[in-house]
C-alpha positions as CSV (number, residue, x, y, z in Angstrom):
1,X,-65.5,-6.5,30.0
2,X,-62.2,-7.7,28.4
3,X,-59.5,-5.6,28.6
4,X,-57.8,-5.0,24.6
5,X,-54.3,-6.2,24.1
6,X,-52.0,-3.8,24.5
7,X,-48.4,-4.1,22.1
8,X,-46.2,-1.6,23.2
9,X,-44.7,-3.0,26.1
10,X,-43.8,-5.9,23.7
11,X,-42.6,-3.3,21.4
12,X,-40.6,-1.5,23.5
13,X,-38.6,-4.4,24.7
14,X,-38.2,-5.5,21.0
15,X,-36.9,-1.8,20.6
16,X,-34.6,-2.4,23.4
17,X,-33.0,-5.7,22.4
18,X,-32.3,-4.1,18.5
19,X,-30.4,-1.0,20.4
20,X,-28.3,-3.3,22.4
21,X,-27.5,-5.2,19.0
22,X,-27.0,-2.1,16.7
23,X,-24.7,-0.5,19.7
24,X,-22.5,-3.4,19.9
25,X,-22.1,-3.0,16.2
26,X,-21.1,0.5,16.8
27,X,-18.8,0.0,19.8
28,X,-17.1,-2.4,17.3
29,X,-17.1,-0.2,14.1
30,X,-15.5,2.5,16.6
31,X,-12.9,-0.1,17.1
32,X,-12.0,-0.6,13.6
33,X,-12.0,3.0,13.1
34,X,-9.4,3.8,15.7
35,X,-7.1,0.6,14.9
36,X,-7.5,0.6,11.0
37,X,-4.6,0.0,9.0
38,X,-2.2,0.2,12.2
39,X,0.2,-2.6,11.3
40,X,0.9,0.1,8.6
41,X,3.1,1.7,10.5
42,X,4.8,-0.9,11.9
43,X,7.6,-3.1,10.8
44,X,7.6,-5.2,8.5
45,X,5.1,-2.8,6.6
46,X,5.9,0.5,7.3
47,X,9.1,0.6,5.4
48,X,7.8,-1.0,2.3
49,X,4.9,1.9,2.5
50,X,7.1,4.4,2.9
51,X,9.1,3.5,-0.6
52,X,5.9,2.3,-2.7
53,X,2.9,4.6,-1.8
54,X,4.3,8.3,-3.5
55,X,4.9,6.2,-6.7
56,X,1.0,4.6,-6.0
57,X,-0.8,8.1,-6.3
58,X,-0.1,8.7,-10.0
59,X,-0.8,4.8,-11.0
60,X,-4.1,4.1,-12.1
61,X,-5.7,1.3,-10.0
62,X,-5.9,-1.9,-11.6
63,X,-3.8,-0.9,-14.1
64,X,-0.8,-3.4,-15.2
65,X,1.8,-0.6,-13.8
66,X,-0.2,-1.3,-10.8
67,X,-0.1,-4.6,-10.6
68,X,3.5,-4.7,-11.1
69,X,3.8,-2.2,-8.0
70,X,1.9,-4.5,-5.4
71,X,4.2,-7.3,-6.7
72,X,7.4,-5.4,-5.5
73,X,5.4,-4.8,-2.3
74,X,4.1,-8.4,-2.3
75,X,5.9,-8.9,1.3
76,X,4.5,-6.0,3.5
77,X,1.0,-6.5,1.2
78,X,0.6,-10.2,2.4
79,X,1.2,-9.4,6.2
80,X,-1.0,-6.1,5.9
81,X,-3.7,-8.6,4.7
82,X,-2.8,-11.5,6.8
83,X,-3.2,-9.1,9.7
84,X,-6.4,-7.3,9.1
85,X,-10.1,-8.7,8.5
86,X,-11.3,-5.6,6.3
87,X,-9.5,-7.4,3.3
88,X,-11.1,-10.9,1.5
89,X,-7.3,-12.5,1.8
90,X,-7.6,-12.5,5.6
91,X,-10.1,-15.0,5.1
92,X,-9.4,-18.5,3.8
93,X,-13.0,-18.6,1.8
94,X,-11.9,-14.7,0.8
95,X,-15.0,-12.5,0.8
96,X,-17.3,-15.2,1.9
97,X,-15.8,-15.1,4.9
98,X,-16.4,-11.6,5.5
99,X,-19.0,-9.8,7.8
100,X,-21.2,-6.9,7.4
101,X,-19.0,-4.7,9.7
102,X,-15.5,-6.3,7.4
103,X,-17.6,-5.4,4.6
104,X,-18.4,-1.8,5.7
105,X,-14.6,-1.1,6.7
106,X,-13.7,-2.4,3.4
107,X,-16.1,-0.4,1.4
108,X,-14.7,2.6,3.7
109,X,-11.1,1.7,2.6
110,X,-11.4,1.3,-0.3
111,X,-13.4,5.1,-1.0
112,X,-10.2,6.4,1.3
113,X,-7.7,4.7,-1.5
114,X,-9.4,6.1,-4.1
115,X,-8.4,9.7,-2.6
116,X,-4.8,8.9,-2.8
117,X,-4.6,8.2,-6.6
118,X,-4.8,11.1,-9.1
119,X,-7.3,9.2,-11.2
120,X,-9.2,7.7,-8.5
121,X,-12.8,6.2,-8.7
122,X,-14.6,4.2,-6.1
123,X,-17.0,2.9,-8.3
124,X,-14.8,1.6,-10.8
125,X,-12.9,-0.5,-8.0
126,X,-15.8,-2.0,-7.0
127,X,-16.2,-3.2,-10.5
128,X,-12.4,-3.9,-10.8
129,X,-12.6,-6.1,-7.2
130,X,-16.1,-7.9,-8.5
131,X,-13.6,-10.0,-10.5
132,X,-11.0,-9.8,-8.4
133,X,-12.7,-11.6,-5.6
134,X,-15.5,-12.9,-7.2
135,X,-18.5,-11.4,-5.4
136,X,-22.0,-11.4,-6.7
137,X,-23.8,-8.5,-8.7
138,X,-26.3,-8.2,-5.3
139,X,-23.0,-7.5,-3.2
140,X,-21.7,-5.0,-5.5
141,X,-25.0,-3.1,-5.9
142,X,-25.1,-3.2,-1.9
143,X,-21.0,-1.7,-1.7
144,X,-22.7,0.6,-4.6
145,X,-26.1,1.8,-2.3
146,X,-23.6,2.7,0.8
147,X,-21.1,5.2,-1.0
148,X,-23.6,8.1,-0.6
149,X,-22.9,7.6,3.3
150,X,-19.4,6.6,2.6
151,X,-19.1,10.0,0.3
152,X,-20.8,11.9,2.3
153,X,-18.0,13.1,4.8
C-alpha cells in the first residue's frame, strides 16, 4: 500500500522561514522606533528645532508660510534628512531607494507630525507628498491602506 504524501512538515518548515524573516523585520522596526529622530535632540539640529518647532504648530503643512519657515531651518533639515533613512531625501534616488520599513517609519512620522499642527491631516499630507516626492498612485494607496493601523494607537 502506497503511503499518502503529508505536506505538513514542508508547511511547518515554510512557516518557520516566514517567521524568521518577519521577526528580523520586527527587530529592525523596534530599533527604528528606539532611535527615531535622535539626531533632532543633538547639535546641529536641536538649536534650530528649539527655535522653530513652536512656530510650526500654527502653520498649515505645505503652505507658503510653511515653506518659508523650512527655508530658514534648511541647514538643520538637510542634516536631519541626510542622517535618517525614513526621509526620501536620504537616498540619491529619493523614495525609490526606500525599503518597506523606511516607508512604514515615514508614514508613522508623517502621522505623528500632523499631531503637532493645529490643522494637521495625514491624508492631505500624503496627497501633498505625492506631488513633492513623485510617488505613484499605487504607493499612495498603500500608504492610505496603512493608516488604520497607524491611527489605531
